[in-house]
MARDO-998554 format. One record per residue (C-alpha): residue number from 0; x, y, z. Coordinates in Angstrom, 3 decimals. Example, Ala and Ser with C-alpha at 12.3 -4.5 7.8 and 13.67 -1.06 7.14 Angstrom:
BEGIN
<pt nr="0" east="12.300" north="-4.500" up="7.800"/>
<pt nr="1" east="13.670" north="-1.060" up="7.140"/>
# end
This chain:
BEGIN
<pt nr="0" east="-14.954" north="14.160" up="93.561"/>
<pt nr="1" east="-13.059" north="17.331" up="94.427"/>
<pt nr="2" east="-14.978" north="20.257" up="95.850"/>
<pt nr="3" east="-14.077" north="22.683" up="93.034"/>
<pt nr="4" east="-16.122" north="21.106" up="90.184"/>
<pt nr="5" east="-19.041" north="20.607" up="92.543"/>
<pt nr="6" east="-18.969" north="24.255" up="93.640"/>
<pt nr="7" east="-18.682" north="25.513" up="90.058"/>
<pt nr="8" east="-21.567" north="23.390" up="88.796"/>
<pt nr="9" east="-23.887" north="24.205" up="91.671"/>
<pt nr="10" east="-23.286" north="27.952" up="91.488"/>
<pt nr="11" east="-23.262" north="28.282" up="87.674"/>
<pt nr="12" east="-26.552" north="26.459" up="87.012"/>
<pt nr="13" east="-29.874" north="27.703" up="88.422"/>
<pt nr="14" east="-31.958" north="25.267" up="90.413"/>
<pt nr="15" east="-34.604" north="24.120" up="87.949"/>
<pt nr="16" east="-37.752" north="22.040" up="88.296"/>
<pt nr="17" east="-38.117" north="18.762" up="86.482"/>
<pt nr="18" east="-38.527" north="19.365" up="82.709"/>
<pt nr="19" east="-42.142" north="19.542" up="81.585"/>
<pt nr="20" east="-44.375" north="21.267" up="79.073"/>
<pt nr="21" east="-45.102" north="23.975" up="81.638"/>
<pt nr="22" east="-41.409" north="24.433" up="82.451"/>
<pt nr="23" east="-40.704" north="25.112" up="78.776"/>
<pt nr="24" east="-42.770" north="28.296" up="79.097"/>
<pt nr="25" east="-42.160" north="29.201" up="82.739"/>
<pt nr="26" east="-38.366" north="29.148" up="82.352"/>
<pt nr="27" east="-38.189" north="31.682" up="79.523"/>
<pt nr="28" east="-35.726" north="34.508" up="80.118"/>
<pt nr="29" east="-34.737" north="37.756" up="78.433"/>
<pt nr="30" east="-31.206" north="36.523" up="77.773"/>
<pt nr="31" east="-29.286" north="39.680" up="76.697"/>
<pt nr="32" east="-27.322" north="38.380" up="73.701"/>
<pt nr="33" east="-30.077" north="36.411" up="71.903"/>
<pt nr="34" east="-32.741" north="39.004" up="72.732"/>
<pt nr="35" east="-30.754" north="41.975" up="71.415"/>
<pt nr="36" east="-29.569" north="40.039" up="68.380"/>
<pt nr="37" east="-33.060" north="38.785" up="67.521"/>
<pt nr="38" east="-34.642" north="42.226" up="67.863"/>
<pt nr="39" east="-32.000" north="43.904" up="65.695"/>
<pt nr="40" east="-31.859" north="41.248" up="62.967"/>
<pt nr="41" east="-35.649" north="40.914" up="62.710"/>
<pt nr="42" east="-36.076" north="44.687" up="62.833"/>
<pt nr="43" east="-33.599" north="45.306" up="60.014"/>
<pt nr="44" east="-35.136" north="42.583" up="57.863"/>
<pt nr="45" east="-38.684" north="43.909" up="58.325"/>
<pt nr="46" east="-37.444" north="47.441" up="57.672"/>
<pt nr="47" east="-36.052" north="46.258" up="54.338"/>
<pt nr="48" east="-39.343" north="44.545" up="53.458"/>
<pt nr="49" east="-41.286" north="47.694" up="54.375"/>
<pt nr="50" east="-38.960" north="49.805" up="52.217"/>
<pt nr="51" east="-39.535" north="47.534" up="49.228"/>
<pt nr="52" east="-43.293" north="47.626" up="49.613"/>
<pt nr="53" east="-43.294" north="51.407" up="50.096"/>
<pt nr="54" east="-41.829" north="51.862" up="46.632"/>
<pt nr="55" east="-44.224" north="49.337" up="45.120"/>
<pt nr="56" east="-41.905" north="46.333" up="44.826"/>
<pt nr="57" east="-42.987" north="42.828" up="45.753"/>
<pt nr="58" east="-41.252" north="40.614" up="48.320"/>
<pt nr="59" east="-42.502" north="37.012" up="48.746"/>
<pt nr="60" east="-44.298" north="36.469" up="52.046"/>
<pt nr="61" east="-42.786" north="32.997" up="52.281"/>
<pt nr="62" east="-39.295" north="34.466" up="52.526"/>
<pt nr="63" east="-40.343" north="36.717" up="55.401"/>
<pt nr="64" east="-41.971" north="33.804" up="57.217"/>
<pt nr="65" east="-38.862" north="31.656" up="56.685"/>
<pt nr="66" east="-36.426" north="34.286" up="57.941"/>
<pt nr="67" east="-38.409" north="35.932" up="60.755"/>
<pt nr="68" east="-40.757" north="33.203" up="61.911"/>
<pt nr="69" east="-38.809" north="29.998" up="61.400"/>
<pt nr="70" east="-35.198" north="31.208" up="61.350"/>
<pt nr="71" east="-34.971" north="33.901" up="64.007"/>
<pt nr="72" east="-37.937" north="32.403" up="65.858"/>
<pt nr="73" east="-36.117" north="29.074" up="66.195"/>
<pt nr="74" east="-32.932" north="30.882" up="67.180"/>
<pt nr="75" east="-34.701" north="32.718" up="69.991"/>
<pt nr="76" east="-36.535" north="29.620" up="71.207"/>
<pt nr="77" east="-33.278" north="27.645" up="71.252"/>
<pt nr="78" east="-31.361" north="30.322" up="73.188"/>
<pt nr="79" east="-33.917" north="31.961" up="75.495"/>
<pt nr="80" east="-36.779" north="29.521" up="76.154"/>
<pt nr="81" east="-37.140" north="26.730" up="78.655"/>
<pt nr="82" east="-35.037" north="24.602" up="76.295"/>
<pt nr="83" east="-32.138" north="27.009" up="76.795"/>
<pt nr="84" east="-32.692" north="26.969" up="80.559"/>
<pt nr="85" east="-31.855" north="23.250" up="80.655"/>
<pt nr="86" east="-28.999" north="23.287" up="78.137"/>
<pt nr="87" east="-26.317" north="23.196" up="80.854"/>
<pt nr="88" east="-28.280" north="20.789" up="83.048"/>
<pt nr="89" east="-29.096" north="18.023" up="80.559"/>
<pt nr="90" east="-26.858" north="17.024" up="77.660"/>
<pt nr="91" east="-29.982" north="15.803" up="75.858"/>
<pt nr="92" east="-31.527" north="19.297" up="76.054"/>
<pt nr="93" east="-28.307" north="20.795" up="74.751"/>
<pt nr="94" east="-28.335" north="18.343" up="71.849"/>
<pt nr="95" east="-31.821" north="19.442" up="70.767"/>
<pt nr="96" east="-30.567" north="23.019" up="70.916"/>
<pt nr="97" east="-27.465" north="22.048" up="68.910"/>
<pt nr="98" east="-29.496" north="20.577" up="66.069"/>
<pt nr="99" east="-31.865" north="23.551" up="65.909"/>
<pt nr="100" east="-29.009" north="26.056" up="65.794"/>
<pt nr="101" east="-26.789" north="24.166" up="63.358"/>
<pt nr="102" east="-29.428" north="22.966" up="60.877"/>
<pt nr="103" east="-32.928" north="24.452" up="61.236"/>
<pt nr="104" east="-31.858" north="28.068" up="61.776"/>
<pt nr="105" east="-29.312" north="28.226" up="58.896"/>
<pt nr="106" east="-31.753" north="26.647" up="56.435"/>
<pt nr="107" east="-34.586" north="29.018" up="57.324"/>
<pt nr="108" east="-32.357" north="32.093" up="57.261"/>
<pt nr="109" east="-30.980" north="31.099" up="53.861"/>
<pt nr="110" east="-34.477" north="30.639" up="52.437"/>
<pt nr="111" east="-35.301" north="34.159" up="53.652"/>
<pt nr="112" east="-32.755" north="35.627" up="51.158"/>
<pt nr="113" east="-31.531" north="38.492" up="53.392"/>
<pt nr="114" east="-28.567" north="39.298" up="51.131"/>
<pt nr="115" east="-30.887" north="39.781" up="48.164"/>
<pt nr="116" east="-33.119" north="41.980" up="50.310"/>
<pt nr="117" east="-30.135" north="44.046" up="51.436"/>
<pt nr="118" east="-28.863" north="44.518" up="47.880"/>
<pt nr="119" east="-32.295" north="45.786" up="46.840"/>
<pt nr="120" east="-32.790" north="48.209" up="49.723"/>
<pt nr="121" east="-29.412" north="49.462" up="50.973"/>
<pt nr="122" east="-28.115" north="52.900" up="49.955"/>
<pt nr="123" east="-25.370" north="52.977" up="47.333"/>
<pt nr="124" east="-22.333" north="53.039" up="49.651"/>
<pt nr="125" east="-23.370" north="50.163" up="51.970"/>
<pt nr="126" east="-24.423" north="48.174" up="48.907"/>
<pt nr="127" east="-20.927" north="48.570" up="47.447"/>
<pt nr="128" east="-19.398" north="47.438" up="50.758"/>
<pt nr="129" east="-21.625" north="44.357" up="50.811"/>
<pt nr="130" east="-20.742" north="43.509" up="47.216"/>
<pt nr="131" east="-17.049" north="43.941" up="48.034"/>
<pt nr="132" east="-17.397" north="41.446" up="50.891"/>
<pt nr="133" east="-19.286" north="38.950" up="48.711"/>
<pt nr="134" east="-16.623" north="39.170" up="46.005"/>
<pt nr="135" east="-13.655" north="39.137" up="48.382"/>
<pt nr="136" east="-11.057" north="36.380" up="48.446"/>
<pt nr="137" east="-11.889" north="35.614" up="52.082"/>
<pt nr="138" east="-15.545" north="34.955" up="51.205"/>
<pt nr="139" east="-14.496" north="32.776" up="48.276"/>
<pt nr="140" east="-12.202" north="30.666" up="50.474"/>
<pt nr="141" east="-14.643" north="30.286" up="53.381"/>
<pt nr="142" east="-17.500" north="29.339" up="51.064"/>
<pt nr="143" east="-15.435" north="26.809" up="49.096"/>
<pt nr="144" east="-17.754" north="23.796" up="49.314"/>
<pt nr="145" east="-15.245" north="21.096" up="50.423"/>
<pt nr="146" east="-13.771" north="23.428" up="53.076"/>
<pt nr="147" east="-17.200" north="24.448" up="54.355"/>
<pt nr="148" east="-18.205" north="20.782" up="54.556"/>
<pt nr="149" east="-15.013" north="19.898" up="56.446"/>
<pt nr="150" east="-15.609" north="22.699" up="58.962"/>
<pt nr="151" east="-19.214" north="21.592" up="59.410"/>
<pt nr="152" east="-18.189" north="17.976" up="59.992"/>
<pt nr="153" east="-15.197" north="18.651" up="62.248"/>
<pt nr="154" east="-16.781" north="21.288" up="64.507"/>
<pt nr="155" east="-19.070" north="18.930" up="66.502"/>
<pt nr="156" east="-16.210" north="16.483" up="67.066"/>
<pt nr="157" east="-14.054" north="19.340" up="68.316"/>
<pt nr="158" east="-16.899" north="20.570" up="70.515"/>
<pt nr="159" east="-17.617" north="17.277" up="72.289"/>
<pt nr="160" east="-14.199" north="15.641" up="72.329"/>
<pt nr="161" east="-11.967" north="18.532" up="73.382"/>
<pt nr="162" east="-12.121" north="20.922" up="76.316"/>
<pt nr="163" east="-14.398" north="23.263" up="74.367"/>
<pt nr="164" east="-17.667" north="21.845" up="75.716"/>
<pt nr="165" east="-16.384" north="21.894" up="79.316"/>
<pt nr="166" east="-15.391" north="25.529" up="78.805"/>
<pt nr="167" east="-18.898" north="26.345" up="77.556"/>
<pt nr="168" east="-20.379" north="24.850" up="80.730"/>
<pt nr="169" east="-18.105" north="26.957" up="82.917"/>
<pt nr="170" east="-18.278" north="30.282" up="81.048"/>
<pt nr="171" east="-21.391" north="32.179" up="79.950"/>
<pt nr="172" east="-19.350" north="34.015" up="77.331"/>
<pt nr="173" east="-18.004" north="30.788" up="75.789"/>
<pt nr="174" east="-21.500" north="29.329" up="75.971"/>
<pt nr="175" east="-23.017" north="32.201" up="73.979"/>
<pt nr="176" east="-20.165" north="32.127" up="71.468"/>
<pt nr="177" east="-20.774" north="28.405" up="70.998"/>
<pt nr="178" east="-24.391" north="29.153" up="70.021"/>
<pt nr="179" east="-23.278" north="31.721" up="67.441"/>
<pt nr="180" east="-20.599" north="29.356" up="66.161"/>
<pt nr="181" east="-23.154" north="26.617" up="65.501"/>
<pt nr="182" east="-25.318" north="29.021" up="63.486"/>
<pt nr="183" east="-22.396" north="30.498" up="61.543"/>
<pt nr="184" east="-20.844" north="27.142" up="60.616"/>
<pt nr="185" east="-24.251" north="25.831" up="59.578"/>
<pt nr="186" east="-24.865" north="28.946" up="57.472"/>
<pt nr="187" east="-21.414" north="28.748" up="55.905"/>
<pt nr="188" east="-22.144" north="25.215" up="54.718"/>
<pt nr="189" east="-25.858" north="25.314" up="53.879"/>
<pt nr="190" east="-26.315" north="28.871" up="52.561"/>
<pt nr="191" east="-24.623" north="28.256" up="49.179"/>
<pt nr="192" east="-26.403" north="24.884" up="48.900"/>
<pt nr="193" east="-29.952" north="25.866" up="49.834"/>
<pt nr="194" east="-30.078" north="29.632" up="49.724"/>
<pt nr="195" east="-31.480" north="31.985" up="47.123"/>
<pt nr="196" east="-28.923" north="34.733" up="47.657"/>
<pt nr="197" east="-26.085" north="35.448" up="45.189"/>
<pt nr="198" east="-23.386" north="34.280" up="47.582"/>
<pt nr="199" east="-20.007" north="32.776" up="46.627"/>
<pt nr="200" east="-19.467" north="29.037" up="46.800"/>
<pt nr="201" east="-22.527" north="27.997" up="44.823"/>
<pt nr="202" east="-22.085" north="24.718" up="42.946"/>
<pt nr="203" east="-24.229" north="22.668" up="40.602"/>
<pt nr="204" east="-27.266" north="20.814" up="41.902"/>
<pt nr="205" east="-25.774" north="17.310" up="41.605"/>
<pt nr="206" east="-22.871" north="18.330" up="43.866"/>
<pt nr="207" east="-25.275" north="20.058" up="46.260"/>
<pt nr="208" east="-27.290" north="16.855" up="46.555"/>
<pt nr="209" east="-24.105" north="14.859" up="47.168"/>
<pt nr="210" east="-22.960" north="17.170" up="49.984"/>
<pt nr="211" east="-26.401" north="17.093" up="51.587"/>
<pt nr="212" east="-26.524" north="13.298" up="51.465"/>
<pt nr="213" east="-23.050" north="13.126" up="53.040"/>
<pt nr="214" east="-24.348" north="14.882" up="56.169"/>
<pt nr="215" east="-26.598" north="11.902" up="56.967"/>
<pt nr="216" east="-23.911" north="9.310" up="57.830"/>
<pt nr="217" east="-21.885" north="12.033" up="59.565"/>
<pt nr="218" east="-24.645" north="12.709" up="62.095"/>
<pt nr="219" east="-25.338" north="9.015" up="62.486"/>
<pt nr="220" east="-21.677" north="8.175" up="63.170"/>
<pt nr="221" east="-21.243" north="11.024" up="65.657"/>
<pt nr="222" east="-24.496" north="10.125" up="67.420"/>
<pt nr="223" east="-23.557" north="6.454" up="67.708"/>
<pt nr="224" east="-20.101" north="7.420" up="68.992"/>
<pt nr="225" east="-21.614" north="9.593" up="71.729"/>
<pt nr="226" east="-24.084" north="6.849" up="72.635"/>
<pt nr="227" east="-21.256" north="4.342" up="72.989"/>
<pt nr="228" east="-18.946" north="6.594" up="75.013"/>
<pt nr="229" east="-18.117" north="5.239" up="78.452"/>
<pt nr="230" east="-16.513" north="8.535" up="79.446"/>
<pt nr="231" east="-19.033" north="11.262" up="80.156"/>
<pt nr="232" east="-18.971" north="14.444" up="78.081"/>
<pt nr="233" east="-18.772" north="17.284" up="80.601"/>
<pt nr="234" east="-18.517" north="14.579" up="83.243"/>
<pt nr="235" east="-17.372" north="16.671" up="86.224"/>
<pt nr="236" east="-20.117" north="19.213" up="85.639"/>
<pt nr="237" east="-22.947" north="16.710" up="85.240"/>
<pt nr="238" east="-21.813" north="14.501" up="88.124"/>
<pt nr="239" east="-21.645" north="17.554" up="90.377"/>
<pt nr="240" east="-25.236" north="18.485" up="89.538"/>
<pt nr="241" east="-26.354" north="15.072" up="90.742"/>
<pt nr="242" east="-25.012" north="15.870" up="94.190"/>
<pt nr="243" east="-27.113" north="19.027" up="94.485"/>
<pt nr="244" east="-30.805" north="19.901" up="94.912"/>
<pt nr="245" east="-31.768" north="18.655" up="91.427"/>
<pt nr="246" east="-30.519" north="15.136" up="92.136"/>
<pt nr="247" east="-34.101" north="14.027" up="92.900"/>
<pt nr="248" east="-35.189" north="14.317" up="89.278"/>
<pt nr="249" east="-32.005" north="14.308" up="87.189"/>
<pt nr="250" east="-31.618" north="11.097" up="85.141"/>
<pt nr="251" east="-28.453" north="9.056" up="85.288"/>
<pt nr="252" east="-25.745" north="11.012" up="83.441"/>
<pt nr="253" east="-24.793" north="8.049" up="81.238"/>
<pt nr="254" east="-28.439" north="7.482" up="80.283"/>
<pt nr="255" east="-28.843" north="11.156" up="79.432"/>
<pt nr="256" east="-25.720" north="11.038" up="77.262"/>
<pt nr="257" east="-27.078" north="7.953" up="75.497"/>
<pt nr="258" east="-30.317" north="9.868" up="74.833"/>
<pt nr="259" east="-28.321" north="12.863" up="73.566"/>
<pt nr="260" east="-26.490" north="10.698" up="71.042"/>
<pt nr="261" east="-29.790" north="9.232" up="69.885"/>
<pt nr="262" east="-31.237" north="12.720" up="69.432"/>
<pt nr="263" east="-28.228" north="13.725" up="67.342"/>
<pt nr="264" east="-28.498" north="10.609" up="65.221"/>
<pt nr="265" east="-32.270" north="10.597" up="64.714"/>
<pt nr="266" east="-32.848" north="14.330" up="64.285"/>
<pt nr="267" east="-29.806" north="14.662" up="62.037"/>
<pt nr="268" east="-31.236" north="12.094" up="59.657"/>
<pt nr="269" east="-34.729" north="13.612" up="59.834"/>
<pt nr="270" east="-33.621" north="17.200" up="59.233"/>
<pt nr="271" east="-31.174" north="16.006" up="56.585"/>
<pt nr="272" east="-34.064" north="14.430" up="54.690"/>
<pt nr="273" east="-35.970" north="17.722" up="54.931"/>
<pt nr="274" east="-32.901" north="19.459" up="53.499"/>
<pt nr="275" east="-32.794" north="16.918" up="50.687"/>
<pt nr="276" east="-36.484" north="17.541" up="49.954"/>
<pt nr="277" east="-35.982" north="21.322" up="49.835"/>
<pt nr="278" east="-32.948" north="20.960" up="47.595"/>
<pt nr="279" east="-34.708" north="18.533" up="45.271"/>
<pt nr="280" east="-37.681" north="20.915" up="44.970"/>
<pt nr="281" east="-35.301" north="23.777" up="44.141"/>
<pt nr="282" east="-33.572" north="21.613" up="41.534"/>
<pt nr="283" east="-36.887" north="20.712" up="39.884"/>
<pt nr="284" east="-37.993" north="24.360" up="39.902"/>
<pt nr="285" east="-34.672" north="25.466" up="38.432"/>
<pt nr="286" east="-34.899" north="22.810" up="35.707"/>
<pt nr="287" east="-38.444" north="23.909" up="34.844"/>
<pt nr="288" east="-37.362" north="27.555" up="34.637"/>
<pt nr="289" east="-34.433" north="26.588" up="32.424"/>
<pt nr="290" east="-36.779" north="24.570" up="30.215"/>
<pt nr="291" east="-39.128" north="27.558" up="29.887"/>
<pt nr="292" east="-36.203" north="29.819" up="28.986"/>
<pt nr="293" east="-35.068" north="27.305" up="26.364"/>
<pt nr="294" east="-38.613" north="27.083" up="24.973"/>
<pt nr="295" east="-38.773" north="30.867" up="24.660"/>
<pt nr="296" east="-35.379" north="30.928" up="22.923"/>
<pt nr="297" east="-36.482" north="28.276" up="20.437"/>
<pt nr="298" east="-39.742" north="30.136" up="19.841"/>
<pt nr="299" east="-37.827" north="33.323" up="19.070"/>
<pt nr="300" east="-35.545" north="31.495" up="16.668"/>
<pt nr="301" east="-38.532" north="29.901" up="14.972"/>
<pt nr="302" east="-40.241" north="33.282" up="14.614"/>
<pt nr="303" east="-37.098" north="34.821" up="13.133"/>
<pt nr="304" east="-36.760" north="31.905" up="10.703"/>
<pt nr="305" east="-40.415" north="32.270" up="9.658"/>
<pt nr="306" east="-39.978" north="36.005" up="9.227"/>
<pt nr="307" east="-36.976" north="35.423" up="6.978"/>
<pt nr="308" east="-38.971" north="32.969" up="4.876"/>
<pt nr="309" east="-41.884" north="35.408" up="4.485"/>
<pt nr="310" east="-39.779" north="38.459" up="3.778"/>
<pt nr="311" east="-39.620" north="39.375" up="0.062"/>
<pt nr="312" east="-36.386" north="38.446" up="-1.602"/>
<pt nr="313" east="-34.585" north="41.043" up="-3.688"/>
# end
């Protein structure tokens, strides 16, 4: 191996202890980008909730828990905790982070309905700007369901089978942008499918179920492909680490890649089933609401018909 990859890997990655439950907590860091982003996003959301309550309006607690606790909480854990500390040391740790950022975070943020909250609390001018963005041609194109699905499917292949992943290991900036990309692509695909907000790209429930089901074989195929790869993803970087101080505890790079593929496969199917359950529950709730609306309409028609029968004829 040449000296350059070894030098880059050993200087870019901190010397970490063997992963453990304690290391998950002891290796937390105040990473600038995720910390600032989390504080601002959570602060603005809670400010909107407080504004609603101050004027006597109700905002479901479940939405706040989904957005702040699960969504932004998972984002911060994935990008600043001990998990994030190992994401350039172990491909398996990165893969856990990948699945959290691309699936768990977008779903939870969507269920928090931040666009609805913003439309109910923003002043008139910013509300008009937000509505203009939602109704823009760019938003309509990006949220077009087949395009969003294609972007969601292609992105991981581009990440792991081009020079993009190697670049993320060598550059902190590219690494942080990769995290944001995973969240944004996941949101672009799942927000119209699972979310409550009035965003463009919403389709009927049967098509939503179909798109959700299609994510299951996609994760399985990508995971199996990574497991069967003889060429290491980020090979120079991970081989170089095994010639440094962490060599005593680092697993074989091929074994770690095999584990990473298994994590992608197994967690993708598991989270996909959770998505399917959420979507099915929303579909049932929507059908029940539609049935109640239809019952009320029929009741009104029946009352009008009865009133006409009872009214005196001239």
